[in-house]
N, C-alpha and C positions, 0 to 999 in steps of 0.2 A: 167693774169699775165705772162710775156714772161718767157722763160727758163732762161734767165740771171737774171731775177727779182727773180725767185726762188732761184737760187744759191746764191744770195745776201741776201734775205730775211730770209730764213730758219735757218742759222747760228745765225742771230741776234735774232729771236724769241726764240731760245734755251737758248741763253745767257741772255735774257732779264729778264726771271722769277728769275733765282737765283741771279741776280744783283739787281733786285727790292727787294727781299726777304731780302737782306743784309741791305737796305737803306729805311725801312719804312717812308712813308711820305715824299718821296723825290719830289721836284718841277718837274712838267712835262718839264719845260724848261731845268733844268739841266740834266735830263735823255736824252732828244732829243740832246743835246749838246754832252754829253758823248758818244753817238752812232753815232754821225756825221749825224743826219737826221732832218727833220724839225719836228716842234711839230705836224703838221697835220699827217705827216707819222707815228709819234709814236702812235698817236691816233688810226690810222688805224691798227697798229700792235696789240694795246690792244685790239681792237674791235674783231680782229681774234682770239686772245688768249682766249677771253671769250667763244668761240666756241670749244676750245681744252680741253682734259681731257681724262679720263679713261673709259674703256668700260661701257656702260650703259648710259653714256652721258646725265645724268639727274642731278638734285640738288645734291650736294656732291660729284659730279663726275667731274665737269668741273672746269677749273681754274676760281677763284673768285677774282676780284679786287674791291677796295674801293677808291672812288675820293672825296676828301674833298677839295673844292677850286681848286686850280691849283696843288694839290699834289696827288701821287699815293701810294697805299699799296696794297700788295698782301696778300688776306685774306686765300687763300687756294691755294697750287701750284700744286695739283692733281698728287703729286709723282714726278714731274719734278726735285726735289732735292734729291729724293731717289737713293741710290747707285744702278747701273746697275748690274743685276743678269743674268748671262749667264750659258747655260749648257756646258759641256765640248767640245761637237762637235761645238756648236755655237762659243765659244772662239777660238777654232782653226781655224774655217773657217774666222773668222774677223782677226785674226792675219795674216793669209796669205794674206788676201785682202789688210790689211794695208801695209804690206812689197811690195806688188805690186804697190800700190799707191804711196809709198815713191820713189819706183824707176822710176816712170812715170815722164816724162818730162813735165814741166809746172805746177807743183804742187807749190802754193804760199808759204805754210808754211809746209815745210817738218818737222820742229822741233816739231809741234804740233803732226804730224802723229807719229813720233818716241816716243813721250811722252805717246801717248795712247797705241801704241804697247808694250811699256815698262810696263805699269800698267797692261795690259792683261797678259802678260808673267810672270809677278811677282805673280799676282793672282792665275794663272792657275798651278803655279809651286810649289804651297804648297802641293800638293799631286801628285802622279804618274797618277791617272786617276780621276780626280774630277768630281763628279756628276753635281755640279754647280760652278760657278765662280762669285765672288762678286767683282766688279770694282768700286773703290771708286771714289769719285767727284773731287779728287785732290785738289790742293792748288793754288790760286791765287797768283800773286807777291805781293798783299796787305797783304796775310797773312804772308809771309816770312818778309816784312817790319815791320809789327806789332811785330812779334816774336823777331826781332832784337831790336826793342825799348823796349820791355818788359824785354829782358836780360839786356840791357844797364841800364834800371831804377833799376834792382835788384842789379846790380854790384855796381852802383853810389849812392843807397840807396835814391831813388827819388819816389815821389808818381806819379800815373799813372791815366789816364782817359781811360777806356776801351770801345770799341763798342763790344759788346759780345753776340754770338748766344746761347740760352738756348734751348737745345732739348726738354726738358720737357713741355717747353711753346710754342716751335715752333715760338720764337719771338726774335728780337734783342732788346737789351737796352744798356744804357750807364751807367757806374759806375765808381766812383771815389774810389781807393782803395790804401792801403799802402802795398807795396810787403813785404813779409817776407823770401820766399825762393822759389827755383825752385825744383820740384820733378820730376823724371823719374820712372813712374809705367807702368808696361806691355806694354812697347814700347811708352807710349804717356807721353808728358811733360805737367805738370800743374804748374801753378803759385799758391802759397798758399799766400793769402793777407787778411788783414783786410778791408772788404768791408763797407765803410761809410754808405751806404744807408741800408744795412741789419744789421748794427752794430754788426758784428760778423766775425769770420773767414770764408773764403769761398775758394773753390777750383777752378780755371779756367783753362780748357784745352786750351792749346795754339793754337791748330788747329781750335778752334772755336772763336778766337779773330779776328774779322774783321778789327779792326784798334786800335791804341793805340796812346796816347799822353803822353810824359813825362812832368809832372807839374813842375813848377818853385818852388817847395817847397819839403822839405825832406820827405822820408817816415817815419811815426811816428805812429806806431799801439799802442794801449793802452798797458800799462805795464801788464795787465792780460790777453792779446791775446796770447793764448797758440796754438802751432802747434800741429796737431793731429798725432797719431801714423800711420805710413804708412803701409798698408795690403799688402798682397801678390799680390794683383791684384787690379784694379781700381774700381771693383764693390762697394766696401764699403767706397770710397774716397770721393765721392760727397755728401755733406749734403744737403738735399732738404730745400728750403725755407719754413718757418712754414705754409704759406698760400696754399701750394701745397696740392693736394689730392692724394689719391691712390686708385687704381683700380686693381681688378684681373681679367685677361683675359685667355681664352685659344686660342692659336694661331694655326692655321692648318699649316701644313708643308710650304704652299705657302706663309704664312704671318710671317714665322720666322725671316725675314729681321728686323720686327719691334723691336725684343728684341736685334738685333745688332746696331740699329740706335738711339733708344731712352734710356735714363738712365732707368735702372730696380732696384727695391729693391730685387727682387728674380726670378730666371729663373729655371724651373724644366722641363727637357726634358722627353717625353713619347715615349714608343717604337714605336709607329706609325708615329713618325717624328714630331708630334705636340709638343707644349711647353705650360706649365702653367706658367704665370708670373704675377709679381705684378709691375705696372708701375704708376710713378708718373706724375701728370700733373697740370698745373697752371689754364687753361682756359678751363671750361666746354664746351663751344661751339666749340671750337677747337677739344677737345677730341671727341665729338659727329660726327663731320665732318670726323675725321680720322676713326672711326669705321664704319661709313657709306661707306666710300671709300674701306674698307676691305671687306665688304659684308658678305656673308657666312663664309669667313676665319677666322673670330674672333667670340668668344662667351664671352660675359660679365658675369663673375661669381658673381662678387659683385663690387661696391654696386647696390642695385636693381634700385634705382632712375636713374643711369646712363642708365641701360638697358631700362627703361620706355623711357627716353628722346630719346634715339636712336630709339625706335620703334615709338614714336609719329613723330619724324622728318621724318622717313621713309614713313609713312602714309601721312603726309603733301605733302610730294614730290610726292607720287603716286596720291594723289587726285588733285594736280596741273597739272599733265599730263593726267588727265581723266581717270586712271586706276582703279579707285575705283567707 
């Protein structure tokens, strides 16, 4: 592949996984059209992604894709949707490089450079000498449009159809809801609404709404739908679905990002920098893949069957590679 080909292909590959994550089951033709490439090129990109992943590069480390007919679904993203974590010196070095890049002639998208620079400076500015800097993934124009539609629906008392990312399930689904109110808790905005699928009041974080459609019908939650008391922070705000399971984990310092990224029932920090957490999850297979990806940085405290499933999956992976 030529140097020009690398420059064109790498940004597309980095964008492709989060785009597909937000659209499970998207047709190949639609994805190719969105990125302005042929279906054959898209398939070549996907074949390359199959060989990309985390150190170890075995089952549970690499990007995993599922094809059904002419549709694509990302089964495992190998951490590509994880917030970027930088040390203080790394953040400073990257900021200097971005400033130089922004001033260089011929840069096609200086706005993107300045947005990245602003995120790094904001994150590193939270302390005078940060040990690490967590840089969020940001919000796409689609998020901003969805938030505007949600706010409009609340103001006009209209029902909504949400395309929503559930962090505990690591999945995107669609829900029809009857909005009740908007809440600002610990810097995040939540929609409180009656969820018709769950038949109960649910909270939806607006920055996890990928798309929204205002329905041509009024918002009409049942008369017995009661809003919950708002806690001092968001930790007690989200009510887990009844079918979700709970696991107790011990996270090593390098895996503490998990407690920041996924909904937790409880987080207890230890003096050595590790943390003991209780984490909700909906799909056991996904949870096992997450644990495998974290390796020795996570210990399953309970339930025992989850620890056993993780060990069995690891043995299967080693056997497949002839390590046993």
